[in-house]
N, CA, C and O atoms as a Tinker XYZ file with bonds, in Angstrom:
   504  protein
     1  N     -6.635000   -1.184000  -16.959000    73     2
     2  CA    -6.283000   -0.884000  -15.246000    64     1     3
     3  C     -5.444000   -2.042000  -14.645000    63     2     4     5
     4  O     -5.761000   -3.226000  -14.537000    81     3
     5  N     -4.585000   -1.573000  -14.371000    73     3     6
     6  CA    -3.135000   -2.958000  -13.898000    64     5     7
     7  C     -3.783000   -3.440000  -12.472000    63     6     8     9
     8  O     -3.870000   -2.615000  -11.562000    81     7
     9  N     -4.298000   -4.964000  -12.263000    73     7    10
    10  CA    -4.746000   -5.266000  -11.266000    64     9    11
    11  C     -4.152000   -6.631000  -10.818000    63    10    12    13
    12  O     -4.899000   -7.590000  -10.626000    81    11
    13  N     -3.132000   -6.697000  -10.693000    73    11    14
    14  CA    -2.111000   -7.957000  -10.421000    64    13    15
    15  C     -2.989000   -9.099000  -10.085000    63    14    16    17
    16  O     -4.069000   -8.902000   -9.529000    81    15
    17  N     -2.628000  -10.137000  -10.358000    73    15    18
    18  CA    -3.625000  -11.655000   -9.791000    64    17    19
    19  C     -2.794000  -11.673000   -8.504000    63    18    20    21
    20  O     -3.293000  -11.446000   -7.403000    81    19
    21  N     -1.600000  -11.934000   -8.684000    73    19    22
    22  CA    -0.560000  -12.074000   -7.113000    64    21    23
    23  C     -0.568000  -11.646000   -5.905000    63    22    24    25
    24  O      0.041000  -12.137000   -4.955000    81    23
    25  N     -1.636000  -10.209000   -5.909000    73    23    26
    26  CA    -1.407000   -9.225000   -4.460000    64    25    27
    27  C     -2.959000   -9.496000   -4.187000    63    26    28    29
    28  O     -3.877000   -9.913000   -4.893000    81    27
    29  N     -2.852000   -9.065000   -2.816000    73    27    30
    30  CA    -4.176000   -8.750000   -1.805000    64    29    31
    31  C     -4.566000   -7.650000   -1.792000    63    30    32    33
    32  O     -3.729000   -6.816000   -1.447000    81    31
    33  N     -5.865000   -7.178000   -2.122000    73    31    34
    34  CA    -6.614000   -5.746000   -1.480000    64    33    35
    35  C     -6.930000   -5.602000   -0.288000    63    34    36    37
    36  O     -7.111000   -6.520000    0.511000    81    35
    37  N     -7.039000   -4.210000   -0.032000    73    35    38
    38  CA    -8.067000   -3.963000    1.126000    64    37    39
    39  C     -9.082000   -2.896000    0.690000    63    38    40    41
    40  O     -8.521000   -2.307000   -0.234000    81    39
    41  N    -10.229000   -2.377000    0.877000    73    39    42
    42  CA   -11.289000   -1.619000    0.691000    64    41    43
    43  C    -11.217000   -0.306000    0.308000    63    42    44    45
    44  O    -11.970000    0.382000   -0.381000    81    43
    45  N     -9.508000    0.077000    1.240000    73    43    46
    46  CA    -8.961000    1.267000    1.447000    64    45    47
    47  C     -7.932000    1.306000   -0.022000    63    46    48    49
    48  O     -7.259000    2.310000   -0.255000    81    47
    49  N     -7.913000    0.191000   -0.882000    73    47    50
    50  CA    -6.957000    0.602000   -2.012000    64    49    51
    51  C     -5.367000    0.750000   -1.936000    63    50    52    53
    52  O     -4.639000    1.392000   -2.693000    81    51
    53  N     -5.030000   -0.005000   -0.834000    73    51    54
    54  CA    -3.652000   -0.642000   -0.676000    64    53    55
    55  C     -4.075000   -1.985000   -1.118000    63    54    56    57
    56  O     -5.164000   -2.557000   -1.092000    81    55
    57  N     -2.262000   -2.508000   -1.756000    73    55    58
    58  CA    -2.063000   -3.714000   -1.758000    64    57    59
    59  C     -0.919000   -4.277000   -0.662000    63    58    60    61
    60  O     -0.313000   -3.669000    0.220000    81    59
    61  N     -0.879000   -5.465000   -1.010000    73    59    62
    62  CA     0.135000   -6.487000   -0.249000    64    61    63
    63  C      0.487000   -7.508000   -0.934000    63    62    64    65
    64  O     -0.293000   -8.357000   -1.364000    81    63
    65  N      2.087000   -7.493000   -1.133000    73    63    66
    66  CA     2.492000   -8.805000   -2.105000    64    65    67
    67  C      3.219000   -9.737000   -1.006000    63    66    68    69
    68  O      4.141000   -9.272000   -0.336000    81    67
    69  N      2.745000  -11.160000   -0.830000    73    67    70
    70  CA     3.441000  -11.833000    0.445000    64    69    71
    71  C      4.676000  -12.651000   -0.570000    63    70    72    73
    72  O      4.534000  -13.290000   -1.613000    81    71
    73  N      5.595000  -12.404000    0.027000    73    71    74
    74  CA     6.880000  -13.615000    0.064000    64    73    75
    75  C      7.253000  -14.089000    0.684000    63    74    76    77
    76  O      8.070000  -13.352000    1.234000    81    75
    77  N      7.263000  -15.427000    1.304000    73    75    78
    78  CA     7.578000  -16.042000    2.712000    64    77    79
    79  C      6.304000  -15.172000    4.031000    63    78    80    81
    80  O      5.076000  -15.190000    3.949000    81    79
    81  N      7.099000  -14.545000    5.057000    73    79    82
    82  CA     6.568000  -13.945000    5.930000    64    81    83
    83  C      6.977000  -12.730000    5.526000    63    82    84    85
    84  O      7.206000  -12.141000    6.583000    81    83
    85  N      7.251000  -11.866000    4.472000    73    83    86
    86  CA     7.805000  -11.025000    4.270000    64    85    87
    87  C      6.545000  -10.203000    3.356000    63    86    88    89
    88  O      6.487000  -10.774000    2.268000    81    87
    89  N      5.801000   -9.378000    3.401000    73    87    90
    90  CA     5.011000   -8.355000    2.548000    64    89    91
    91  C      5.392000   -6.996000    2.469000    63    90    92    93
    92  O      6.110000   -6.382000    3.258000    81    91
    93  N      4.822000   -6.569000    1.398000    73    91    94
    94  CA     5.467000   -5.174000    0.620000    64    93    95
    95  C      4.142000   -4.732000    0.336000    63    94    96    97
    96  O      3.190000   -5.363000   -0.122000    81    95
    97  N      4.266000   -3.248000    0.772000    73    95    98
    98  CA     2.969000   -2.919000    0.591000    64    97    99
    99  C      2.531000   -1.508000   -0.169000    63    98   100   101
   100  O      3.175000   -0.616000    0.384000    81    99
   101  N      1.929000   -1.105000   -0.920000    73    99   102
   102  CA     1.434000   -0.210000   -1.230000    64   101   103
   103  C      0.356000    0.594000   -2.012000    63   102   104   105
   104  O     -0.646000    0.033000   -1.569000    81   103
   105  N     -0.102000    1.515000   -2.863000    73   103   106
   106  CA    -1.431000    1.588000   -3.242000    64   105   107
   107  C     -1.426000    1.326000   -4.465000    63   106   108   109
   108  O     -0.398000    1.374000   -5.140000    81   107
   109  N     -2.850000    0.938000   -5.032000    73   107   110
   110  CA    -3.516000    0.620000   -6.091000    64   109   111
   111  C     -3.115000    1.461000   -7.104000    63   110   112   113
   112  O     -2.652000    2.539000   -6.732000    81   111
   113  N     -3.186000    1.197000   -8.596000    73   111   114
   114  CA    -2.843000    1.985000   -9.477000    64   113   115
   115  C     -4.047000    2.744000   -9.784000    63   114   116   117
   116  O     -3.936000    3.715000  -10.532000    81   115
   117  N     -5.571000    2.321000   -9.141000    73   115   118
   118  CA    -6.611000    2.536000   -9.105000    64   117   119
   119  C     -6.679000    3.958000   -8.245000    63   118   120   121
   120  O     -7.357000    4.892000   -8.673000    81   119
   121  N     -5.960000    4.057000   -7.050000    73   119   122
   122  CA    -6.235000    4.809000   -5.629000    64   121   123
   123  C     -5.334000    6.039000   -6.286000    63   122   124   125
   124  O     -5.894000    7.119000   -6.473000    81   123
   125  N     -3.708000    5.842000   -6.692000    73   123   126
   126  CA    -2.937000    6.686000   -7.669000    64   125   127
   127  C     -3.797000    7.762000   -8.671000    63   126   128   129
   128  O     -3.873000    8.982000   -8.813000    81   127
   129  N     -4.248000    6.838000   -9.127000    73   127   130
   130  CA    -4.973000    7.248000  -10.221000    64   129   131
   131  C     -6.275000    8.470000   -9.904000    63   130   132   133
   132  O     -6.345000    9.488000  -10.591000    81   131
   133  N     -7.239000    8.184000   -8.789000    73   131   134
   134  CA    -8.003000    8.948000   -8.034000    64   133   135
   135  C     -7.339000   10.540000   -7.340000    63   134   136   137
   136  O     -7.699000   11.714000   -7.259000    81   135
   137  N     -6.267000    9.760000   -6.973000    73   135   138
   138  CA    -5.354000   11.216000   -6.096000    64   137   139
   139  C     -4.696000   11.926000   -6.953000    63   138   140   141
   140  O     -4.291000   13.015000   -6.546000    81   139
   141  N     -4.460000   11.616000   -8.072000    73   139   142
   142  CA    -3.743000   12.254000   -9.163000    64   141   143
   143  C     -1.792000   12.342000   -8.747000    63   142   144   145
   144  O     -1.154000   11.451000   -8.186000    81   143
   145  N     -1.370000   13.384000   -9.130000    73   143   146
   146  CA     0.052000   13.645000   -8.995000    64   145   147
   147  C      0.607000   13.628000   -7.704000    63   146   148   149
   148  O      0.619000   14.714000   -7.124000    81   147
   149  N      0.980000   12.842000   -7.231000    73   147   150
   150  CA     1.563000   12.657000   -5.850000    64   149   151
   151  C      3.024000   13.280000   -5.256000    63   150   152   153
   152  O      4.120000   12.810000   -5.563000    81   151
   153  N      2.812000   14.490000   -4.300000    73   151   154
   154  CA     4.186000   14.931000   -4.291000    64   153   155
   155  C      4.612000   14.904000   -2.915000    63   154   156   157
   156  O      5.465000   15.719000   -2.563000    81   155
   157  N      4.153000   14.108000   -2.114000    73   155   158
   158  CA     4.642000   13.761000   -0.503000    64   157   159
   159  C      4.430000   12.584000   -0.282000    63   158   160   161
   160  O      3.482000   12.217000   -0.976000    81   159
   161  N      4.961000   11.516000    0.542000    73   159   162
   162  CA     4.236000   10.521000    1.310000    64   161   163
   163  C      4.854000   10.624000    2.662000    63   162   164   165
   164  O      6.065000   10.849000    2.641000    81   163
   165  N      4.343000   10.519000    3.732000    73   163   166
   166  CA     4.687000   10.733000    5.113000    64   165   167
   167  C      4.282000    9.677000    6.008000    63   166   168   169
   168  O      3.128000    9.536000    6.414000    81   167
   169  N      5.499000    8.759000    6.378000    73   167   170
   170  CA     5.597000    7.928000    6.991000    64   169   171
   171  C      6.918000    8.020000    8.204000    63   170   172   173
   172  O      8.109000    8.328000    8.191000    81   171
   173  N      5.980000    7.589000    9.142000    73   171   174
   174  CA     7.181000    8.067000   10.572000    64   173   175
   175  C      8.402000    7.535000   10.601000    63   174   176   177
   176  O      8.398000    6.306000   10.545000    81   175
   177  N      9.671000    8.158000   10.686000    73   175   178
   178  CA    10.474000    7.461000   10.233000    64   177   179
   179  C     11.022000    6.437000   11.656000    63   178   180   181
   180  O     12.070000    5.795000   11.591000    81   179
   181  N     10.254000    6.431000   12.716000    73   179   182
   182  CA    10.121000    5.557000   13.894000    64   181   183
   183  C      9.265000    4.724000   13.894000    63   182   184   185
   184  O      9.095000    4.078000   14.928000    81   183
   185  N      8.490000    4.483000   12.794000    73   183   186
   186  CA     7.445000    3.422000   12.801000    64   185   187
   187  C      7.927000    1.813000   12.851000    63   186   188   189
   188  O      8.477000    1.194000   11.939000    81   187
   189  N      7.659000    1.451000   13.826000    73   187   190
   190  CA     8.713000   -0.229000   14.038000    64   189   191
   191  C      7.712000   -1.419000   13.592000    63   190   192   193
   192  O      8.003000   -2.476000   13.032000    81   191
   193  N      6.108000   -0.809000   14.117000    73   191   194
   194  CA     5.016000   -1.780000   13.942000    64   193   195
   195  C      3.785000   -1.379000   13.309000    63   194   196   197
   196  O      3.419000   -0.228000   13.546000    81   195
   197  N      3.100000   -2.060000   12.584000    73   195   198
   198  CA     2.015000   -1.500000   11.937000    64   197   199
   199  C      0.736000   -2.400000   12.390000    63   198   200   201
   200  O      0.870000   -3.618000   12.504000    81   199
   201  N     -0.534000   -1.746000   12.649000    73   199   202
   202  CA    -1.530000   -2.843000   13.433000    64   201   203
   203  C     -2.661000   -2.828000   12.149000    63   202   204   205
   204  O     -2.732000   -1.770000   11.524000    81   203
   205  N     -3.660000   -4.100000   11.674000    73   203   206
   206  CA    -4.116000   -4.148000   10.940000    64   205   207
   207  C     -5.481000   -2.832000   10.645000    63   206   208   209
   208  O     -5.864000   -2.407000   11.734000    81   207
   209  N     -5.858000   -2.494000   10.037000    73   207   210
   210  CA    -6.728000   -1.392000    9.444000    64   209   211
   211  C     -6.436000    0.059000   10.206000    63   210   212   213
   212  O     -7.369000    0.843000   10.030000    81   211
   213  N     -5.361000    0.585000   11.003000    73   211   214
   214  CA    -4.715000    1.264000   11.479000    64   213   215
   215  C     -3.851000    2.061000   10.265000    63   214   216   217
   216  O     -3.149000    1.511000    9.416000    81   215
   217  N     -4.155000    3.859000   10.455000    73   215   218
   218  CA    -2.983000    4.214000    9.367000    64   217   219
   219  C     -1.829000    3.917000   10.086000    63   218   220   221
   220  O     -1.604000    3.535000   11.235000    81   219
   221  N     -0.943000    4.278000    8.800000    73   219   222
   222  CA     0.597000    4.207000    9.058000    64   221   223
   223  C      1.014000    5.391000    8.766000    63   222   224   225
   224  O      2.067000    5.826000    9.231000    81   223
   225  N      0.123000    6.187000    7.825000    73   223   226
   226  CA     1.442000    7.532000    7.070000    64   225   227
   227  C     -0.178000    8.042000    6.459000    63   226   228   229
   228  O     -1.345000    7.685000    6.616000    81   227
   229  N      0.610000    9.135000    5.650000    73   227   230
   230  CA    -0.324000    9.403000    4.928000    64   229   231
   231  C      0.352000    9.855000    3.186000    63   230   232   233
   232  O      1.520000   10.111000    2.891000    81   231
   233  N     -0.538000    9.831000    2.529000    73   231   234
   234  CA    -0.150000   10.242000    1.035000    64   233   235
   235  C     -0.604000   11.759000    0.756000    63   234   236   237
   236  O     -1.699000   12.197000    1.110000    81   235
   237  N      0.371000   12.501000    0.080000    73   235   238
   238  CA    -0.452000   13.992000   -0.216000    64   237   239
   239  C      0.173000   13.779000   -2.281000    63   238   240   241
   240  O      1.056000   13.325000   -3.008000    81   239
   241  N     -1.324000   14.630000   -2.251000    73   239   242
   242  CA    -1.510000   15.088000   -3.783000    64   241   243
   243  C     -1.447000   16.268000   -3.820000    63   242   244   245
   244  O     -1.218000   17.031000   -2.882000    81   243
   245  N     -1.707000   16.591000   -5.245000    73   243   246
   246  CA    -1.545000   18.042000   -5.341000    64   245   247
   247  C     -3.084000   18.720000   -4.713000    63   246   248   249
   248  O     -3.064000   19.806000   -4.134000    81   247
   249  N     -4.207000   18.051000   -4.879000    73   247   250
   250  CA    -5.331000   18.241000   -4.633000    64   249   251
   251  C     -5.705000   17.849000   -2.980000    63   250   252   253
   252  O     -6.512000   18.540000   -2.357000    81   251
   253  N     -5.078000   16.760000   -2.410000    73   251   254
   254  CA    -5.866000   16.082000   -1.140000    64   253   255
   255  C     -4.535000   15.490000   -0.714000    63   254   256   257
   256  O     -3.496000   15.358000   -1.361000    81   255
   257  N     -4.932000   15.055000    0.973000    73   255   258
   258  CA    -4.224000   14.198000    1.600000    64   257   259
   259  C     -5.131000   12.672000    1.711000    63   258   260   261
   260  O     -6.326000   12.761000    1.428000    81   259
   261  N     -4.704000   11.570000    2.030000    73   259   262
   262  CA    -5.221000   10.781000    1.816000    64   261   263
   263  C     -4.287000    9.592000    3.199000    63   262   264   265
   264  O     -3.068000    9.462000    3.307000    81   263
   265  N     -4.982000    9.152000    3.751000    73   263   266
   266  CA    -3.972000    8.358000    5.341000    64   265   267
   267  C     -4.025000    6.697000    4.415000    63   266   268   269
   268  O     -4.865000    6.343000    3.587000    81   267
   269  N     -3.185000    6.162000    4.772000    73   267   270
   270  CA    -2.292000    4.824000    4.192000    64   269   271
   271  C     -2.878000    3.871000    5.855000    63   270   272   273
   272  O     -2.711000    4.096000    7.053000    81   271
   273  N     -3.610000    2.762000    5.049000    73   271   274
   274  CA    -4.193000    1.785000    6.253000    64   273   275
   275  C     -3.526000    0.497000    6.207000    63   274   276   277
   276  O     -3.587000   -0.085000    5.124000    81   275
   277  N     -2.922000   -0.054000    7.127000    73   275   278
   278  CA    -2.149000   -1.295000    7.165000    64   277   279
   279  C     -3.195000   -2.748000    6.522000    63   278   280   281
   280  O     -4.278000   -2.885000    7.091000    81   279
   281  N     -3.058000   -3.149000    6.072000    73   279   282
   282  CA    -3.633000   -4.640000    5.299000    64   281   283
   283  C     -3.832000   -5.399000    6.334000    63   282   284   285
   284  O     -4.839000   -6.026000    6.663000    81   283
   285  N     -2.665000   -5.290000    6.901000    73   283   286
   286  CA    -2.003000   -6.886000    7.658000    64   285   287
   287  C     -1.290000   -6.005000    9.421000    63   286   288   289
   288  O     -1.070000   -4.809000    9.615000    81   287
   289  N     -1.144000   -6.980000   10.219000    73   287   290
   290  CA    -0.251000   -6.352000   10.921000    64   289   291
   291  C      0.955000   -6.865000   10.991000    63   290   292   293
   292  O      1.149000   -8.031000   10.649000    81   291
   293  N      1.998000   -6.029000   11.470000    73   291   294
   294  CA     3.369000   -7.041000   11.097000    64   293   295
   295  C      4.568000   -5.538000   12.173000    63   294   296   297
   296  O      4.266000   -4.413000   12.569000    81   295
   297  N      5.969000   -6.403000   12.269000    73   295   298
   298  CA     6.735000   -5.408000   12.108000    64   297   299
   299  C      7.003000   -4.815000   10.881000    63   298   300   301
   300  O      6.713000   -5.283000    9.781000    81   299
   301  N      7.749000   -3.429000   11.186000    73   299   302
   302  CA     7.944000   -2.415000    9.756000    64   301   303
   303  C      9.788000   -3.301000    9.482000    63   302   304   305
   304  O     10.580000   -3.422000   10.416000    81   303
   305  N      9.998000   -3.647000    8.462000    73   303   306
   306  CA    11.651000   -3.988000    7.903000    64   305   307
   307  C     11.968000   -2.963000    7.420000    63   306   308   309
   308  O     13.029000   -2.554000    7.890000    81   307
   309  N     11.497000   -2.277000    6.614000    73   307   310
   310  CA    11.619000   -0.860000    5.514000    64   309   311
   311  C     10.844000    0.161000    4.963000    63   310   312   313
   312  O      9.741000   -0.209000    4.562000    81   311
   313  N     11.020000    0.933000    4.877000    73   311   314
   314  CA    10.225000    1.917000    4.109000    64   313   315
   315  C     11.051000    2.530000    2.769000    63   314   316   317
   316  O     12.263000    2.659000    2.595000    81   315
   317  N     10.529000    2.678000    2.368000    73   315   318
   318  CA    10.964000    2.886000    0.888000    64   317   319
   319  C     11.583000    4.390000    0.530000    63   318   320   321
   320  O     10.998000    5.265000   -0.108000    81   319
   321  N     12.690000    4.453000    1.007000    73   319   322
   322  CA    13.376000    5.632000    0.939000    64   321   323
   323  C     13.440000    6.626000   -0.236000    63   322   324   325
   324  O     13.524000    7.851000   -0.159000    81   323
   325  N     13.363000    5.579000   -1.736000    73   323   326
   326  CA    13.368000    6.647000   -2.570000    64   325   327
   327  C     12.184000    7.963000   -2.979000    63   326   328   329
   328  O     12.214000    9.030000   -3.592000    81   327
   329  N     11.162000    7.128000   -2.215000    73   327   330
   330  CA    10.151000    7.891000   -2.176000    64   329   331
   331  C     10.256000    9.376000   -1.482000    63   330   332   333
   332  O      9.507000   10.327000   -1.709000    81   331
   333  N     11.141000    9.346000   -0.767000    73   331   334
   334  CA    11.499000   10.885000   -0.170000    64   333   335
   335  C     12.053000   11.728000   -1.489000    63   334   336   337
   336  O     11.991000   12.929000   -1.227000    81   335
   337  N     12.355000   11.589000   -2.261000    73   335   338
   338  CA    13.056000   12.099000   -3.212000    64   337   339
   339  C     11.978000   12.023000   -4.904000    63   338   340   341
   340  O     11.981000   12.882000   -5.786000    81   339
   341  N     11.323000   10.964000   -4.887000    73   339   342
   342  CA    10.731000   10.691000   -5.901000    64   341   343
   343  C      9.156000   10.521000   -5.584000    63   342   344   345
   344  O      8.887000    9.373000   -5.938000    81   343
   345  N      8.311000   10.971000   -5.216000    73   343   346
   346  CA     7.059000   10.487000   -4.316000    64   345   347
   347  C      6.227000    9.563000   -5.791000    63   346   348   349
   348  O      5.541000    8.542000   -5.831000    81   347
   349  N      6.725000   10.553000   -6.884000    73   347   350
   350  CA     5.891000   10.242000   -8.281000    64   349   351
   351  C      5.908000    8.764000   -8.697000    63   350   352   353
   352  O      5.041000    8.169000   -9.337000    81   351
   353  N      7.397000    8.152000   -8.068000    73   351   354
   354  CA     6.723000    6.561000   -8.359000    64   353   355
   355  C      5.836000    6.054000   -8.045000    63   354   356   357
   356  O      5.532000    5.080000   -8.735000    81   355
   357  N      5.129000    6.319000   -7.127000    73   355   358
   358  CA     3.442000    5.653000   -6.571000    64   357   359
   359  C      2.658000    5.974000   -7.998000    63   358   360   361
   360  O      1.618000    5.420000   -8.355000    81   359
   361  N      3.236000    6.785000   -8.586000    73   359   362
   362  CA     2.000000    7.194000   -9.958000    64   361   363
   363  C      2.681000    6.214000  -10.846000    63   362   364   365
   364  O      2.024000    5.219000  -11.151000    81   363
   365  N      3.957000    6.335000  -11.337000    73   363   366
   366  CA     4.317000    5.862000  -12.109000    64   365   367
   367  C      4.735000    4.354000  -12.330000    63   366   368   369
   368  O      4.983000    3.763000  -13.381000    81   367
   369  N      4.737000    3.996000  -11.278000    73   367   370
   370  CA     4.783000    2.351000  -10.837000    64   369   371
   371  C      4.324000    1.670000   -9.741000    63   370   372   373
   372  O      4.908000    0.760000   -9.153000    81   371
   373  N      3.065000    2.231000   -9.446000    73   371   374
   374  CA     2.713000    1.951000   -8.024000    64   373   375
   375  C      2.749000    0.750000   -7.491000    63   374   376   377
   376  O      2.709000    0.704000   -6.262000    81   375
   377  N      2.855000   -0.843000   -8.445000    73   375   378
   378  CA     3.293000   -2.101000   -8.111000    64   377   379
   379  C      4.416000   -2.297000   -7.970000    63   378   380   381
   380  O      4.790000   -3.262000   -7.303000    81   379
   381  N      5.370000   -1.362000   -8.609000    73   379   382
   382  CA     6.740000   -1.839000   -8.535000    64   381   383
   383  C      8.039000   -0.728000   -7.618000    63   382   384   385
   384  O      8.282000   -0.821000   -6.415000    81   383
   385  N      8.515000   -0.018000   -8.317000    73   383   386
   386  CA     8.944000    0.964000   -7.683000    64   385   387
   387  C      8.296000    1.834000   -6.602000    63   386   388   389
   388  O      8.947000    2.581000   -5.871000    81   387
   389  N      7.053000    1.692000   -6.556000    73   387   390
   390  CA     6.600000    2.866000   -5.900000    64   389   391
   391  C      5.883000    2.362000   -4.828000    63   390   392   393
   392  O      4.979000    3.035000   -4.334000    81   391
   393  N      6.266000    0.885000   -4.259000    73   391   394
   394  CA     5.975000    0.458000   -2.394000    64   393   395
   395  C      5.998000    1.303000   -2.279000    63   394   396   397
   396  O      6.351000    2.227000   -3.012000    81   395
   397  N      5.454000    1.237000   -0.867000    73   395   398
   398  CA     5.873000    2.109000    0.515000    64   397   399
   399  C      6.655000    1.547000    1.873000    63   398   400   401
   400  O      7.515000    2.070000    2.582000    81   399
   401  N      6.132000    0.536000    1.918000    73   399   402
   402  CA     6.521000   -0.123000    3.085000    64   401   403
   403  C      6.497000   -1.491000    2.937000    63   402   404   405
   404  O      5.678000   -2.099000    2.248000    81   403
   405  N      7.834000   -2.220000    3.897000    73   403   406
   406  CA     7.814000   -3.671000    3.662000    64   405   407
   407  C      7.486000   -4.295000    5.445000    63   406   408   409
   408  O      7.726000   -3.738000    6.516000    81   407
   409  N      7.056000   -5.222000    5.242000    73   407   410
   410  CA     6.726000   -5.735000    7.387000    64   409   411
   411  C      6.858000   -6.940000    7.299000    63   410   412   413
   412  O      6.762000   -7.443000    6.180000    81   411
   413  N      7.124000   -7.795000    8.476000    73   411   414
   414  CA     7.475000   -9.051000    8.377000    64   413   415
   415  C      5.817000   -9.205000    9.139000    63   414   416   417
   416  O      5.487000   -8.468000   10.068000    81   415
   417  N      4.841000  -10.339000    8.532000    73   415   418
   418  CA     3.397000  -10.487000    8.604000    64   417   419
   419  C      3.348000  -11.216000   10.500000    63   418   420   421
   420  O      3.624000  -12.362000   10.853000    81   419
   421  N      3.083000  -10.515000   11.012000    73   419   422
   422  CA     2.815000  -11.070000   12.464000    64   421   423
   423  C      1.383000  -12.270000   12.905000    63   422   424   425
   424  O      1.280000  -12.988000   13.900000    81   423
   425  N      0.451000  -12.104000   11.750000    73   423   426
   426  CA    -0.240000  -12.959000   11.617000    64   425   427
   427  C     -0.882000  -13.014000   10.447000    63   426   428   429
   428  O     -1.843000  -12.321000   10.113000    81   427
   429  N     -0.128000  -14.172000    9.583000    73   427   430
   430  CA    -0.844000  -14.273000    8.150000    64   429   431
   431  C     -2.199000  -14.541000    7.877000    63   430   432   433
   432  O     -2.626000  -14.356000    6.738000    81   431
   433  N     -3.002000  -14.995000    8.867000    73   431   434
   434  CA    -4.218000  -15.351000    8.882000    64   433   435
   435  C     -4.926000  -14.267000    8.445000    63   434   436   437
   436  O     -5.766000  -14.282000    7.546000    81   435
   437  N     -4.559000  -13.284000    9.122000    73   435   438
   438  CA    -5.186000  -11.403000    8.306000    64   437   439
   439  C     -5.195000  -11.090000    6.778000    63   438   440   441
   440  O     -5.804000  -10.242000    6.125000    81   439
   441  N     -4.271000  -12.109000    6.420000    73   439   442
   442  CA    -4.486000  -12.209000    4.616000    64   441   443
   443  C     -6.050000  -12.847000    4.110000    63   442   444   445
   444  O     -6.620000  -12.253000    3.195000    81   443
   445  N     -6.472000  -13.624000    4.509000    73   443   446
   446  CA    -7.456000  -14.045000    4.180000    64   445   447
   447  C     -8.685000  -13.164000    4.366000    63   446   448   449
   448  O     -9.732000  -13.681000    3.975000    81   447
   449  N     -8.777000  -11.905000    4.898000    73   447   450
   450  CA    -9.692000  -10.877000    5.341000    64   449   451
   451  C     -9.644000   -9.667000    3.922000    63   450   452   453
   452  O    -10.264000   -8.621000    3.732000    81   451
   453  N     -8.936000  -10.168000    3.368000    73   451   454
   454  CA    -8.549000   -9.109000    2.037000    64   453   455
   455  C     -8.809000   -9.700000    0.686000    63   454   456   457
   456  O     -8.864000  -10.906000    0.444000    81   455
   457  N     -8.973000   -8.662000   -0.217000    73   455   458
   458  CA    -9.614000   -8.866000   -1.294000    64   457   459
   459  C     -8.876000   -9.572000   -2.202000    63   458   460   461
   460  O     -7.783000   -9.005000   -2.245000    81   459
   461  N     -8.882000  -10.764000   -3.161000    73   459   462
   462  CA    -8.480000  -11.122000   -4.357000    64   461   463
   463  C     -8.457000  -10.212000   -5.415000    63   462   464   465
   464  O     -9.184000   -9.222000   -5.333000    81   463
   465  N     -7.421000  -10.448000   -6.848000    73   463   466
   466  CA    -8.005000   -9.522000   -7.543000    64   465   467
   467  C     -9.177000   -9.194000   -8.326000    63   466   468   469
   468  O     -9.617000   -8.196000   -8.895000    81   467
   469  N     -9.501000  -10.325000   -8.158000    73   467   470
   470  CA   -11.228000  -10.653000   -9.072000    64   469   471
   471  C    -11.857000   -9.539000   -8.340000    63   470   472   473
   472  O    -12.053000   -8.437000   -8.852000    81   471
   473  N    -12.217000   -9.899000   -6.946000    73   471   474
   474  CA   -13.044000   -8.916000   -5.538000    64   473   475
   475  C    -12.630000   -7.736000   -5.502000    63   474   476   477
   476  O    -13.427000   -6.899000   -5.077000    81   475
   477  N    -11.366000   -7.313000   -5.897000    73   475   478
   478  CA   -11.210000   -5.897000   -5.829000    64   477   479
   479  C    -11.823000   -5.135000   -6.946000    63   478   480   481
   480  O    -12.241000   -3.987000   -6.795000    81   479
   481  N    -11.883000   -5.930000   -8.321000    73   479   482
   482  CA   -12.060000   -5.315000   -9.001000    64   481   483
   483  C    -13.499000   -5.143000   -9.211000    63   482   484   485
   484  O    -13.913000   -4.238000   -9.935000    81   483
   485  N    -14.221000   -5.894000   -8.668000    73   483   486
   486  CA   -15.633000   -5.444000   -8.984000    64   485   487
   487  C    -16.002000   -4.362000   -7.570000    63   486   488   489
   488  O    -16.952000   -3.580000   -7.629000    81   487
   489  N    -15.137000   -4.457000   -6.378000    73   487   490
   490  CA   -15.043000   -3.565000   -5.658000    64   489   491
   491  C    -15.047000   -2.047000   -6.251000    63   490   492   493
   492  O    -15.779000   -1.166000   -5.800000    81   491
   493  N    -14.042000   -1.845000   -7.426000    73   491   494
   494  CA   -13.903000   -0.479000   -8.132000    64   493   495
   495  C    -14.649000   -0.213000   -9.770000    63   494   496   497
   496  O    -14.358000    0.686000  -10.559000    81   495
   497  N    -15.606000   -1.231000   -9.935000    73   495   498
   498  CA   -16.364000   -1.590000  -10.723000    64   497   499
   499  C    -15.669000   -1.692000  -12.537000    63   498   500   501
   500  O    -15.920000   -1.169000  -13.622000    81   499
   501  N    -14.727000   -2.670000  -11.992000    73   499   502
   502  CA   -13.795000   -2.731000  -13.582000    64   501   503
   503  C    -14.326000   -3.989000  -13.908000    63   502   504
   504  O    -14.005000   -4.540000  -14.961000    81   503
């Protein structure tokens, strides 16, 4: 299972990649595997901010719907519009083309509350 070392992870299986003050957020390979074939991702188009540990959208698979939780707080810069037509990108490339939102971090110290790759691996039994 692919768990990139350069990302931070949540207990709810979201990941964040930070470059400067910009965070790109998605769900892990483990999460997409547990969900199965993803058919729809619902992010409010008027979403302007996310708050740590609060829901910012949902991800729908053939069998279930799961909430997406913010790993950190920040201002929403972009929602991945490709997912409107190709939600399966989350299955095929969860750490690349399947990213969900990009934010400007409002409190970078919140990253300290997240798991590194080794800790996340132990959380999922890898």
